[in-house]
N, C-alpha and C positions, 0 to 999 in steps of 0.2 A: 488517330491512326496515321501512321507515316506511309506515304506512297512510295512506290519503287523509284519514281523520279526524284523525290526528296532524298532518299537514301544514297543516291549517286552524286549529290551535290557536294562540292568541297566545303570545308568549314573555315570560317575566319573568326577572329576574336573581336572584341569591342574596340580594339585599336590595332592598326597594322601599318607597316611601312609600305608605301605605294609609290608608283612613278607616274609622271605626266610627261611622256616623251615628246609630244608635240610642242610643249612649252619649254623644253630643255631642263626639266626637273627630274633628276634620276632617283631621288628619294625624298619623301616628306612623310612625317608621321601623321596619320589620319585617324580621327575618331569615326568609328562606324556607328551611325546614328539612325536606327530604323524609325525613330520618332520624327525625323526631319524628312520631308519629301524630297527636297533638292540637296545637291552637293554644293559646297562653297569652298573657295580658296582665299587665303589672305592676299590682298592686293592693295597697293598704294600707288599714288601718282597716276591714277586712271585717267586716260585721255582718249576721247573719241576722235577718229580721223576718217575721212572719206577718201576712197581710192576707186576710181573707175565706177562710181555710182554705188559702191558697196561700203557699208559702215564697219569699221574695224575699231578695236580697242587696244591701246598699248598700256602696259602697266609694269610695275616692279613688284616682286615678291621676295620675301626672306623666308625660305622654306624651313629653316632650322629655328625651332622655338628658342627664344632667348638670345638669338644671334641676329642683330639688326645691322651687321656690318657686311654680310655676304648676301648680295642680291642676285636674282635672276631677272633679266629684262625679257618680256615676252610680248607677243602680239597675236591677236586672233580675230577672226570675223565675228561680229556681233549677231547672234541669232535674234535676240529681242532685248528689251529692257522690261523687267518684270517687278511687280510689287511682291516683296517677300516679308513674311512676318518672322521676326527673330524669336529666340527662346524667351526673351523678356517681354514679348508681345508687341514690340514696336514694328511698324511697317516701314520699309525703305525700298526705293527703286534701285535695282541692281542690274548691271549688264549680265547677260547670259551668253556663254560661248559653248561650242561643242568641241570637245577635245578627247583624245584617247587616254584611258587610265590603264595601268598595268598592275595587277594584283595576283600574287601566287602564280605567276607565269601565264596568266590569262590577260588579254588585251581587248578592249572594246570602247566605243565612243560613249561619252556621257555628257549631259548638260551640266554646266558648272557656273555658278554665280560668283561674281567677284565682289569682295567686300573687305574692309579693314577688320581683321580678326586679331589685332594686336593684343587686346585685352582678354581674348579667349584662351582656353587651355590648349587648343590645337590649331595649327595653321591651316588645316584641311579638315573638312567634314564630308564624309561620304554618306549620302542619304539613301533612303530606301529604294528610290527609283533606280539608282545605280547598281544596287546589289540584288534586286528582286529577280528571282528565277535563276540566279547564278551561284549564290552562296547561301549556306545556313550560317547564322551568326551565333557564336557561343559567347554569351554576355559575361561569362565568368572567366574567360581566358583572353590572352593577348598574343600577338606576334606569331601566328601560325606560319608565317613566311620567314621567321627568324628575326633576331634582334640585330640592330646596328650598333657597333661599338666605335667610339672615338669619332673624330671629325673626318669627314670625307669630302673630297672635291665635288662641287656641284656641277651638273650638266654641262 
């Protein structure tokens, strides 16, 4: 049975274009993965730094799949370093940050792990904690927010 609350939820597909405005990323293609608890972003050159007693992380990301020439450099406060089990069963320690995500005109904070996703099909994975209570996921469709065509300038 579908509740009235569920009927009012917007629908997203199994992949969507999203933005991470706090990180200067105006669009990245994300896989919506309800099987994954946490969300993750492709990140390289991850460095931890301390400022006024707070731990921060600096990193670079190439939000466009297959384009390792256009990078966005970003920095965020570290929430924690967490053990995360990947889809192949391996456990790795990953920095976790809190940043805003924008999907279909909605914007809210999410926890985001940083990891090298170079070999993965998507530079961004939006996990179930990020979409829970906000969207219904239509696993048979994509890009409810529209498709991106051509190369666009990043953030």
